[in-house]
PDB file of N, CA, C and O in Angstrom, chain B, residues numbered from 101:
ATOM      1  N   MET B 101       8.401  -5.676  -7.331  1.00  0.00           N
ATOM      2  CA  MET B 101       7.959  -6.493  -8.514  1.00  0.00           C
ATOM      3  C   MET B 101       9.016  -6.372  -9.726  1.00  0.00           C
ATOM      4  O   MET B 101       9.494  -5.247  -9.878  1.00  0.00           O
ATOM      5  N   SER B 102       9.359  -7.189 -10.435  1.00  0.00           N
ATOM      6  CA  SER B 102      10.279  -7.179 -11.521  1.00  0.00           C
ATOM      7  C   SER B 102      10.001  -7.253 -12.682  1.00  0.00           C
ATOM      8  O   SER B 102       9.204  -8.140 -12.986  1.00  0.00           O
ATOM      9  N   TRP B 103      10.471  -6.478 -13.633  1.00  0.00           N
ATOM     10  CA  TRP B 103      10.042  -6.589 -14.999  1.00  0.00           C
ATOM     11  C   TRP B 103      10.346  -8.096 -15.521  1.00  0.00           C
ATOM     12  O   TRP B 103       9.798  -8.416 -16.576  1.00  0.00           O
ATOM     13  N   ALA B 104      11.103  -8.965 -14.926  1.00  0.00           N
ATOM     14  CA  ALA B 104      11.361 -10.233 -15.510  1.00  0.00           C
ATOM     15  C   ALA B 104      10.003 -11.212 -14.851  1.00  0.00           C
ATOM     16  O   ALA B 104       9.828 -12.358 -15.266  1.00  0.00           O
ATOM     17  N   SER B 105       9.203 -10.667 -13.914  1.00  0.00           N
ATOM     18  CA  SER B 105       8.219 -11.412 -13.715  1.00  0.00           C
ATOM     19  C   SER B 105       7.015 -11.123 -14.511  1.00  0.00           C
ATOM     20  O   SER B 105       5.979 -11.704 -14.187  1.00  0.00           O
ATOM     21  N   LEU B 106       6.999 -10.136 -15.718  1.00  0.00           N
ATOM     22  CA  LEU B 106       5.896 -10.138 -16.613  1.00  0.00           C
ATOM     23  C   LEU B 106       5.998 -11.051 -17.695  1.00  0.00           C
ATOM     24  O   LEU B 106       6.459 -10.833 -18.816  1.00  0.00           O
ATOM     25  N   ARG B 107       5.437 -12.271 -17.157  1.00  0.00           N
ATOM     26  CA  ARG B 107       5.474 -13.660 -17.912  1.00  0.00           C
ATOM     27  C   ARG B 107       4.050 -13.980 -18.739  1.00  0.00           C
ATOM     28  O   ARG B 107       2.997 -13.693 -18.170  1.00  0.00           O
ATOM     29  N   PRO B 108       4.014 -14.555 -20.041  1.00  0.00           N
ATOM     30  CA  PRO B 108       2.653 -14.748 -20.173  1.00  0.00           C
ATOM     31  C   PRO B 108       1.617 -15.210 -19.281  1.00  0.00           C
ATOM     32  O   PRO B 108       2.047 -15.825 -18.305  1.00  0.00           O
ATOM     33  N   GLY B 109       0.428 -15.083 -19.352  1.00  0.00           N
ATOM     34  CA  GLY B 109      -0.791 -15.630 -18.271  1.00  0.00           C
ATOM     35  C   GLY B 109      -2.027 -15.698 -18.737  1.00  0.00           C
ATOM     36  O   GLY B 109      -2.288 -15.970 -19.909  1.00  0.00           O
ATOM     37  N   SER B 110      -2.828 -15.467 -17.896  1.00  0.00           N
ATOM     38  CA  SER B 110      -4.336 -15.082 -18.470  1.00  0.00           C
ATOM     39  C   SER B 110      -4.411 -13.732 -18.761  1.00  0.00           C
ATOM     40  O   SER B 110      -3.451 -12.994 -18.542  1.00  0.00           O
ATOM     41  N   ALA B 111      -5.428 -13.339 -19.221  1.00  0.00           N
ATOM     42  CA  ALA B 111      -5.653 -11.621 -19.726  1.00  0.00           C
ATOM     43  C   ALA B 111      -5.617 -11.152 -18.241  1.00  0.00           C
ATOM     44  O   ALA B 111      -4.758 -10.312 -17.972  1.00  0.00           O
ATOM     45  N   ARG B 112      -6.465 -11.600 -17.205  1.00  0.00           N
ATOM     46  CA  ARG B 112      -6.592 -10.848 -16.037  1.00  0.00           C
ATOM     47  C   ARG B 112      -5.326 -10.742 -15.280  1.00  0.00           C
ATOM     48  O   ARG B 112      -5.069  -9.757 -14.588  1.00  0.00           O
ATOM     49  N   GLU B 113      -4.468 -11.839 -15.423  1.00  0.00           N
ATOM     50  CA  GLU B 113      -3.155 -11.903 -14.453  1.00  0.00           C
ATOM     51  C   GLU B 113      -1.978 -10.874 -15.295  1.00  0.00           C
ATOM     52  O   GLU B 113      -1.017 -10.382 -14.702  1.00  0.00           O
ATOM     53  N   THR B 114      -2.234 -10.675 -16.669  1.00  0.00           N
ATOM     54  CA  THR B 114      -1.580  -9.671 -17.317  1.00  0.00           C
ATOM     55  C   THR B 114      -1.783  -8.489 -17.038  1.00  0.00           C
ATOM     56  O   THR B 114      -0.928  -7.642 -16.779  1.00  0.00           O
ATOM     57  N   GLY B 115      -3.287  -8.321 -17.085  1.00  0.00           N
ATOM     58  CA  GLY B 115      -3.860  -6.789 -16.853  1.00  0.00           C
ATOM     59  C   GLY B 115      -3.130  -6.503 -15.390  1.00  0.00           C
ATOM     60  O   GLY B 115      -2.417  -5.503 -15.303  1.00  0.00           O
ATOM     61  N   GLU B 116      -3.291  -7.321 -14.307  1.00  0.00           N
ATOM     62  CA  GLU B 116      -2.874  -7.224 -12.879  1.00  0.00           C
ATOM     63  C   GLU B 116      -1.588  -6.843 -12.940  1.00  0.00           C
ATOM     64  O   GLU B 116      -1.260  -5.750 -12.479  1.00  0.00           O
ATOM     65  N   ARG B 117      -0.658  -7.704 -13.527  1.00  0.00           N
ATOM     66  CA  ARG B 117       0.885  -7.180 -13.393  1.00  0.00           C
ATOM     67  C   ARG B 117       1.094  -5.885 -14.150  1.00  0.00           C
ATOM     68  O   ARG B 117       1.838  -5.079 -13.591  1.00  0.00           O
ATOM     69  N   LEU B 118       0.643  -5.580 -15.165  1.00  0.00           N
ATOM     70  CA  LEU B 118       0.524  -4.373 -15.924  1.00  0.00           C
ATOM     71  C   LEU B 118       0.299  -3.222 -14.932  1.00  0.00           C
ATOM     72  O   LEU B 118       1.069  -2.261 -14.909  1.00  0.00           O
ATOM     73  N   ALA B 119      -0.692  -3.316 -14.165  1.00  0.00           N
ATOM     74  CA  ALA B 119      -1.102  -2.161 -13.354  1.00  0.00           C
ATOM     75  C   ALA B 119      -0.238  -2.100 -12.090  1.00  0.00           C
ATOM     76  O   ALA B 119      -0.306  -1.085 -11.397  1.00  0.00           O
ATOM     77  N   GLU B 120       0.595  -3.142 -11.726  1.00  0.00           N
ATOM     78  CA  GLU B 120       1.367  -3.149 -10.859  1.00  0.00           C
ATOM     79  C   GLU B 120       2.850  -2.402 -11.334  1.00  0.00           C
ATOM     80  O   GLU B 120       3.533  -1.616 -10.678  1.00  0.00           O
ATOM     81  N   VAL B 121       3.066  -2.887 -12.578  1.00  0.00           N
ATOM     82  CA  VAL B 121       4.242  -1.834 -13.012  1.00  0.00           C
ATOM     83  C   VAL B 121       3.994  -0.631 -13.218  1.00  0.00           C
ATOM     84  O   VAL B 121       4.949   0.139 -13.115  1.00  0.00           O
ATOM     85  N   ARG B 122       2.733  -0.100 -13.552  1.00  0.00           N
ATOM     86  CA  ARG B 122       2.233   1.208 -14.011  1.00  0.00           C
ATOM     87  C   ARG B 122       2.516   1.875 -12.620  1.00  0.00           C
ATOM     88  O   ARG B 122       3.172   2.916 -12.603  1.00  0.00           O
ATOM     89  N   GLU B 123       2.106   1.386 -11.587  1.00  0.00           N
ATOM     90  CA  GLU B 123       1.878   2.180 -10.314  1.00  0.00           C
ATOM     91  C   GLU B 123       3.328   2.001  -9.772  1.00  0.00           C
ATOM     92  O   GLU B 123       3.671   3.073  -9.271  1.00  0.00           O
ATOM     93  N   GLU B 124       4.252   1.125  -9.681  1.00  0.00           N
ATOM     94  CA  GLU B 124       5.461   1.007  -9.448  1.00  0.00           C
ATOM     95  C   GLU B 124       6.379   2.164 -10.365  1.00  0.00           C
ATOM     96  O   GLU B 124       7.299   2.762  -9.809  1.00  0.00           O
ATOM     97  N   LEU B 125       6.122   2.359 -11.470  1.00  0.00           N
ATOM     98  CA  LEU B 125       6.689   3.330 -12.277  1.00  0.00           C
ATOM     99  C   LEU B 125       6.346   4.633 -11.810  1.00  0.00           C
ATOM    100  O   LEU B 125       7.284   5.423 -11.699  1.00  0.00           O
ATOM    101  N   ALA B 126       5.215   5.019 -11.517  1.00  0.00           N
ATOM    102  CA  ALA B 126       4.628   6.189 -11.406  1.00  0.00           C
ATOM    103  C   ALA B 126       5.296   6.702  -9.853  1.00  0.00           C
ATOM    104  O   ALA B 126       5.730   7.827  -9.605  1.00  0.00           O
ATOM    105  N   GLY B 127       5.244   5.729  -9.078  1.00  0.00           N
ATOM    106  CA  GLY B 127       5.930   6.238  -7.877  1.00  0.00           C
ATOM    107  C   GLY B 127       7.175   6.540  -7.813  1.00  0.00           C
ATOM    108  O   GLY B 127       7.596   7.354  -6.992  1.00  0.00           O
ATOM    109  N   ARG B 128       8.016   5.856  -8.768  1.00  0.00           N
ATOM    110  CA  ARG B 128       9.484   6.089  -9.005  1.00  0.00           C
ATOM    111  C   ARG B 128       9.679   7.376  -9.568  1.00  0.00           C
ATOM    112  O   ARG B 128      10.506   8.212  -9.204  1.00  0.00           O
ATOM    113  N   LEU B 129       8.640   7.492 -10.721  1.00  0.00           N
ATOM    114  CA  LEU B 129       8.756   8.953 -11.157  1.00  0.00           C
ATOM    115  C   LEU B 129       8.646  10.277 -10.076  1.00  0.00           C
ATOM    116  O   LEU B 129       9.439  11.173  -9.786  1.00  0.00           O
ATOM    117  N   ARG B 130       7.380   9.973  -9.668  1.00  0.00           N
ATOM    118  CA  ARG B 130       7.083  10.862  -8.304  1.00  0.00           C
ATOM    119  C   ARG B 130       8.376  11.262  -7.209  1.00  0.00           C
ATOM    120  O   ARG B 130       8.614  12.349  -6.684  1.00  0.00           O
ATOM    121  N   LEU B 131       9.064  10.031  -7.088  1.00  0.00           N
ATOM    122  CA  LEU B 131      10.164  10.213  -6.112  1.00  0.00           C
ATOM    123  C   LEU B 131      11.227  11.042  -6.687  1.00  0.00           C
ATOM    124  O   LEU B 131      11.774  11.923  -6.024  1.00  0.00           O
ATOM    125  N   LEU B 132      11.577  10.747  -8.071  1.00  0.00           N
ATOM    126  CA  LEU B 132      12.599  11.454  -8.702  1.00  0.00           C
ATOM    127  C   LEU B 132      11.924  12.981  -8.560  1.00  0.00           C
ATOM    128  O   LEU B 132      12.587  13.892  -8.065  1.00  0.00           O
ATOM    129  N   ARG B 133      10.744  13.160  -8.966  1.00  0.00           N
ATOM    130  CA  ARG B 133      10.335  14.504  -9.099  1.00  0.00           C
ATOM    131  C   ARG B 133      10.539  15.473  -7.742  1.00  0.00           C
ATOM    132  O   ARG B 133      10.888  16.648  -7.632  1.00  0.00           O
ATOM    133  N   ASP B 134      10.197  14.542  -6.847  1.00  0.00           N
ATOM    134  CA  ASP B 134      10.386  14.968  -5.225  1.00  0.00           C
ATOM    135  C   ASP B 134      11.740  15.424  -4.840  1.00  0.00           C
ATOM    136  O   ASP B 134      12.090  16.492  -4.337  1.00  0.00           O
ATOM    137  N   LEU B 135      12.641  14.056  -5.293  1.00  0.00           N
ATOM    138  CA  LEU B 135      14.162  14.467  -4.999  1.00  0.00           C
ATOM    139  C   LEU B 135      14.780  15.808  -5.615  1.00  0.00           C
ATOM    140  O   LEU B 135      15.648  16.529  -5.121  1.00  0.00           O
ATOM    141  N   THR B 136      14.005  15.967  -6.996  1.00  0.00           N
ATOM    142  CA  THR B 136      14.712  17.281  -7.494  1.00  0.00           C
ATOM    143  C   THR B 136      14.116  18.535  -7.201  1.00  0.00           C
ATOM    144  O   THR B 136      14.688  19.606  -7.407  1.00  0.00           O
ATOM    145  N   GLY B 137      12.944  18.418  -6.710  1.00  0.00           N
ATOM    146  CA  GLY B 137      12.013  19.869  -6.112  1.00  0.00           C
ATOM    147  C   GLY B 137      11.423  20.400  -7.467  1.00  0.00           C
ATOM    148  O   GLY B 137      11.057  21.575  -7.507  1.00  0.00           O
ATOM    149  N   ARG B 138      11.317  19.664  -8.493  1.00  0.00           N
ATOM    150  CA  ARG B 138      11.028  20.430  -9.630  1.00  0.00           C
ATOM    151  C   ARG B 138       9.084  20.376  -9.756  1.00  0.00           C
ATOM    152  O   ARG B 138       8.379  19.616  -9.093  1.00  0.00           O
ATOM    153  N   SER B 139       8.646  21.260 -10.642  1.00  0.00           N
ATOM    154  CA  SER B 139       7.243  21.048 -10.484  1.00  0.00           C
ATOM    155  C   SER B 139       6.907  20.233 -12.145  1.00  0.00           C
ATOM    156  O   SER B 139       7.850  20.096 -12.925  1.00  0.00           O
ATOM    157  N   LEU B 140       5.759  19.838 -12.453  1.00  0.00           N
ATOM    158  CA  LEU B 140       5.679  19.099 -13.550  1.00  0.00           C
ATOM    159  C   LEU B 140       5.949  20.068 -14.945  1.00  0.00           C
ATOM    160  O   LEU B 140       6.442  19.724 -16.019  1.00  0.00           O
ATOM    161  N   ARG B 141       5.468  21.329 -14.541  1.00  0.00           N
ATOM    162  CA  ARG B 141       5.910  22.251 -15.676  1.00  0.00           C
ATOM    163  C   ARG B 141       7.064  22.638 -16.018  1.00  0.00           C
ATOM    164  O   ARG B 141       7.380  22.921 -17.173  1.00  0.00           O
ATOM    165  N   GLU B 142       7.966  22.694 -14.817  1.00  0.00           N
ATOM    166  CA  GLU B 142       9.697  22.728 -15.135  1.00  0.00           C
ATOM    167  C   GLU B 142      10.028  21.810 -15.691  1.00  0.00           C
ATOM    168  O   GLU B 142      10.893  21.925 -16.560  1.00  0.00           O
ATOM    169  N   LEU B 143       9.427  20.493 -15.374  1.00  0.00           N
ATOM    170  CA  LEU B 143      10.067  18.795 -16.029  1.00  0.00           C
ATOM    171  C   LEU B 143       9.630  19.211 -17.310  1.00  0.00           C
ATOM    172  O   LEU B 143      10.623  19.363 -18.021  1.00  0.00           O
ATOM    173  N   ALA B 144       8.519  19.478 -17.954  1.00  0.00           N
ATOM    174  CA  ALA B 144       7.955  19.461 -19.062  1.00  0.00           C
ATOM    175  C   ALA B 144       8.676  20.564 -20.077  1.00  0.00           C
ATOM    176  O   ALA B 144       8.914  20.391 -21.272  1.00  0.00           O
ATOM    177  N   ARG B 145       8.963  21.768 -19.262  1.00  0.00           N
ATOM    178  CA  ARG B 145       9.756  22.788 -20.317  1.00  0.00           C
ATOM    179  C   ARG B 145      11.123  22.259 -20.704  1.00  0.00           C
ATOM    180  O   ARG B 145      11.567  22.567 -21.810  1.00  0.00           O
ATOM    181  N   ASP B 146      11.898  21.411 -19.803  1.00  0.00           N
ATOM    182  CA  ASP B 146      13.230  20.989 -19.940  1.00  0.00           C
ATOM    183  C   ASP B 146      13.046  19.666 -21.012  1.00  0.00           C
ATOM    184  O   ASP B 146      13.985  19.355 -21.744  1.00  0.00           O
ATOM    185  N   GLY B 147      11.635  18.848 -21.039  1.00  0.00           N
ATOM    186  CA  GLY B 147      12.023  17.885 -21.916  1.00  0.00           C
ATOM    187  C   GLY B 147      10.963  17.861 -23.214  1.00  0.00           C
ATOM    188  O   GLY B 147      10.552  18.927 -23.673  1.00  0.00           O
ATOM    189  N   LEU B 148      10.569  16.634 -23.747  1.00  0.00           N
ATOM    190  CA  LEU B 148      10.112  16.482 -24.790  1.00  0.00           C
ATOM    191  C   LEU B 148       8.209  16.404 -24.789  1.00  0.00           C
ATOM    192  O   LEU B 148       7.360  16.341 -25.678  1.00  0.00           O
ATOM    193  N   VAL B 149       8.185  16.440 -23.613  1.00  0.00           N
ATOM    194  CA  VAL B 149       6.679  15.926 -23.060  1.00  0.00           C
ATOM    195  C   VAL B 149       5.857  16.876 -22.526  1.00  0.00           C
ATOM    196  O   VAL B 149       6.295  17.745 -21.772  1.00  0.00           O
ATOM    197  N   SER B 150       4.689  16.796 -22.847  1.00  0.00           N
ATOM    198  CA  SER B 150       3.813  17.918 -22.319  1.00  0.00           C
ATOM    199  C   SER B 150       3.411  17.845 -20.703  1.00  0.00           C
ATOM    200  O   SER B 150       3.455  16.754 -20.133  1.00  0.00           O
ATOM    201  N   SER B 151       3.111  18.767 -20.157  1.00  0.00           N
ATOM    202  CA  SER B 151       2.615  18.734 -18.564  1.00  0.00           C
ATOM    203  C   SER B 151       1.585  17.735 -18.282  1.00  0.00           C
ATOM    204  O   SER B 151       1.615  17.059 -17.253  1.00  0.00           O
ATOM    205  N   SER B 152       0.513  17.606 -19.330  1.00  0.00           N
ATOM    206  CA  SER B 152      -0.330  16.698 -19.150  1.00  0.00           C
ATOM    207  C   SER B 152      -0.093  15.335 -19.633  1.00  0.00           C
ATOM    208  O   SER B 152      -0.870  14.468 -19.234  1.00  0.00           O
ATOM    209  N   SER B 153       0.868  15.001 -20.437  1.00  0.00           N
ATOM    210  CA  SER B 153       1.495  13.724 -20.143  1.00  0.00           C
ATOM    211  C   SER B 153       2.241  13.205 -19.173  1.00  0.00           C
ATOM    212  O   SER B 153       2.318  12.003 -18.920  1.00  0.00           O
ATOM    213  N   LEU B 154       2.802  14.079 -18.612  1.00  0.00           N
ATOM    214  CA  LEU B 154       3.607  14.039 -17.437  1.00  0.00           C
ATOM    215  C   LEU B 154       2.782  13.768 -16.144  1.00  0.00           C
ATOM    216  O   LEU B 154       3.200  13.027 -15.254  1.00  0.00           O
ATOM    217  N   SER B 155       1.850  14.269 -16.105  1.00  0.00           N
ATOM    218  CA  SER B 155       0.974  14.088 -15.422  1.00  0.00           C
ATOM    219  C   SER B 155       0.048  12.761 -15.265  1.00  0.00           C
ATOM    220  O   SER B 155      -0.385  12.241 -14.236  1.00  0.00           O
ATOM    221  N   ARG B 156      -0.082  12.458 -16.364  1.00  0.00           N
ATOM    222  CA  ARG B 156      -0.825  10.881 -16.499  1.00  0.00           C
ATOM    223  C   ARG B 156       0.421   9.969 -15.857  1.00  0.00           C
ATOM    224  O   ARG B 156       0.286   9.185 -14.918  1.00  0.00           O
ATOM    225  N   TYR B 157       1.547  10.221 -16.507  1.00  0.00           N
ATOM    226  CA  TYR B 157       2.780   9.299 -16.070  1.00  0.00           C
ATOM    227  C   TYR B 157       2.860   9.248 -14.494  1.00  0.00           C
ATOM    228  O   TYR B 157       2.799   8.164 -13.915  1.00  0.00           O
ATOM    229  N   PHE B 158       2.979  10.285 -13.900  1.00  0.00           N
ATOM    230  CA  PHE B 158       3.123  10.610 -12.596  1.00  0.00           C
ATOM    231  C   PHE B 158       2.077  10.209 -11.731  1.00  0.00           C
ATOM    232  O   PHE B 158       2.273  10.211 -10.515  1.00  0.00           O
ATOM    233  N   SER B 159       0.739   9.786 -12.324  1.00  0.00           N
ATOM    234  CA  SER B 159      -0.357   9.303 -11.579  1.00  0.00           C
ATOM    235  C   SER B 159      -0.648   7.908 -11.853  1.00  0.00           C
ATOM    236  O   SER B 159      -1.492   7.300 -11.195  1.00  0.00           O
ATOM    237  N   GLY B 160       0.010   7.376 -12.794  1.00  0.00           N
ATOM    238  CA  GLY B 160      -0.135   5.756 -13.121  1.00  0.00           C
ATOM    239  C   GLY B 160      -1.239   5.501 -13.991  1.00  0.00           C
ATOM    240  O   GLY B 160      -1.610   4.362 -14.275  1.00  0.00           O
ATOM    241  N   GLN B 161      -1.940   6.886 -14.555  1.00  0.00           N
ATOM    242  CA  GLN B 161      -2.660   6.624 -15.583  1.00  0.00           C
ATOM    243  C   GLN B 161      -2.165   5.993 -17.060  1.00  0.00           C
ATOM    244  O   GLN B 161      -2.851   5.242 -17.753  1.00  0.00           O
ATOM    245  N   ALA B 162      -0.883   6.449 -17.362  1.00  0.00           N
ATOM    246  CA  ALA B 162      -0.277   6.147 -18.561  1.00  0.00           C
ATOM    247  C   ALA B 162       0.955   5.666 -18.176  1.00  0.00           C
ATOM    248  O   ALA B 162       1.441   5.732 -17.047  1.00  0.00           O
ATOM    249  N   VAL B 163       1.548   5.066 -19.396  1.00  0.00           N
ATOM    250  CA  VAL B 163       3.121   4.624 -19.181  1.00  0.00           C
ATOM    251  C   VAL B 163       3.597   5.415 -20.492  1.00  0.00           C
ATOM    252  O   VAL B 163       3.099   5.418 -21.618  1.00  0.00           O
ATOM    253  N   PRO B 164       4.603   6.017 -20.039  1.00  0.00           N
ATOM    254  CA  PRO B 164       5.643   6.677 -21.132  1.00  0.00           C
ATOM    255  C   PRO B 164       6.178   5.841 -22.148  1.00  0.00           C
ATOM    256  O   PRO B 164       6.535   4.725 -21.769  1.00  0.00           O
ATOM    257  N   PRO B 165       6.314   6.111 -23.316  1.00  0.00           N
ATOM    258  CA  PRO B 165       7.147   5.131 -24.240  1.00  0.00           C
ATOM    259  C   PRO B 165       8.313   4.831 -23.794  1.00  0.00           C
ATOM    260  O   PRO B 165       8.686   5.361 -22.747  1.00  0.00           O
ATOM    261  N   CYS B 166       8.926   4.165 -24.294  1.00  0.00           N
ATOM    262  CA  CYS B 166      10.449   3.714 -24.052  1.00  0.00           C
ATOM    263  C   CYS B 166      11.357   4.856 -24.400  1.00  0.00           C
ATOM    264  O   CYS B 166      12.155   5.380 -23.623  1.00  0.00           O
ATOM    265  N   ALA B 167      11.106   5.251 -25.915  1.00  0.00           N
ATOM    266  CA  ALA B 167      11.896   6.388 -26.232  1.00  0.00           C
ATOM    267  C   ALA B 167      11.979   7.593 -25.143  1.00  0.00           C
ATOM    268  O   ALA B 167      13.033   8.194 -24.934  1.00  0.00           O
ATOM    269  N   THR B 168      10.859   7.859 -24.527  1.00  0.00           N
ATOM    270  CA  THR B 168      10.611   9.150 -23.774  1.00  0.00           C
ATOM    271  C   THR B 168      11.646   8.632 -22.716  1.00  0.00           C
ATOM    272  O   THR B 168      12.774   9.125 -22.713  1.00  0.00           O
ATOM    273  N   LEU B 169      11.247   7.497 -21.671  1.00  0.00           N
ATOM    274  CA  LEU B 169      12.119   7.210 -20.803  1.00  0.00           C
ATOM    275  C   LEU B 169      13.656   7.178 -20.999  1.00  0.00           C
ATOM    276  O   LEU B 169      14.469   7.584 -20.168  1.00  0.00           O
ATOM    277  N   SER B 170      13.905   6.721 -22.031  1.00  0.00           N
ATOM    278  CA  SER B 170      15.235   6.703 -22.465  1.00  0.00           C
ATOM    279  C   SER B 170      16.183   8.108 -22.696  1.00  0.00           C
ATOM    280  O   SER B 170      17.322   8.300 -22.270  1.00  0.00           O
ATOM    281  N   HIS B 171      15.380   8.971 -23.465  1.00  0.00           N
ATOM    282  CA  HIS B 171      15.875  10.412 -23.281  1.00  0.00           C
ATOM    283  C   HIS B 171      15.807  10.822 -22.074  1.00  0.00           C
ATOM    284  O   HIS B 171      16.831  11.438 -21.780  1.00  0.00           O
ATOM    285  N   ARG B 172      14.799  10.739 -20.938  1.00  0.00           N
ATOM    286  CA  ARG B 172      14.860  11.341 -19.885  1.00  0.00           C
ATOM    287  C   ARG B 172      16.156  11.080 -19.098  1.00  0.00           C
ATOM    288  O   ARG B 172      16.804  11.979 -18.562  1.00  0.00           O
ATOM    289  N   VAL B 173      16.536   9.556 -19.068  1.00  0.00           N
ATOM    290  CA  VAL B 173      17.143   8.753 -18.181  1.00  0.00           C
ATOM    291  C   VAL B 173      18.767   9.566 -18.468  1.00  0.00           C
ATOM    292  O   VAL B 173      19.554   9.934 -17.597  1.00  0.00           O
ATOM    293  N   ARG B 174      18.935   9.692 -20.106  1.00  0.00           N
ATOM    294  CA  ARG B 174      20.038  10.431 -20.529  1.00  0.00           C
ATOM    295  C   ARG B 174      20.515  11.678 -20.222  1.00  0.00           C
ATOM    296  O   ARG B 174      21.685  12.040 -20.350  1.00  0.00           O
ATOM    297  N   SER B 175      19.413  12.462 -19.734  1.00  0.00           N
ATOM    298  CA  SER B 175      19.338  13.926 -19.798  1.00  0.00           C
ATOM    299  C   SER B 175      19.979  14.125 -18.278  1.00  0.00           C
ATOM    300  O   SER B 175      20.138  15.256 -17.818  1.00  0.00           O
TER     301      SER B 175
END
């Protein structure tokens, strides 16, 4: 699924698409964590985000703000 596919639609369709995006992002975050071999606590220590927030992002329960993602990508 691509970000471009998030077009206006019914509330149900939008909710379903957002859930897909949240899961895709969580999966990519988990992959990056696995590739680095670092724990959530280690990642939290190096960043501006708490380990509990990271846990929610990695599980797909929450989506990080764009500023958080931008900062982490540049690090």
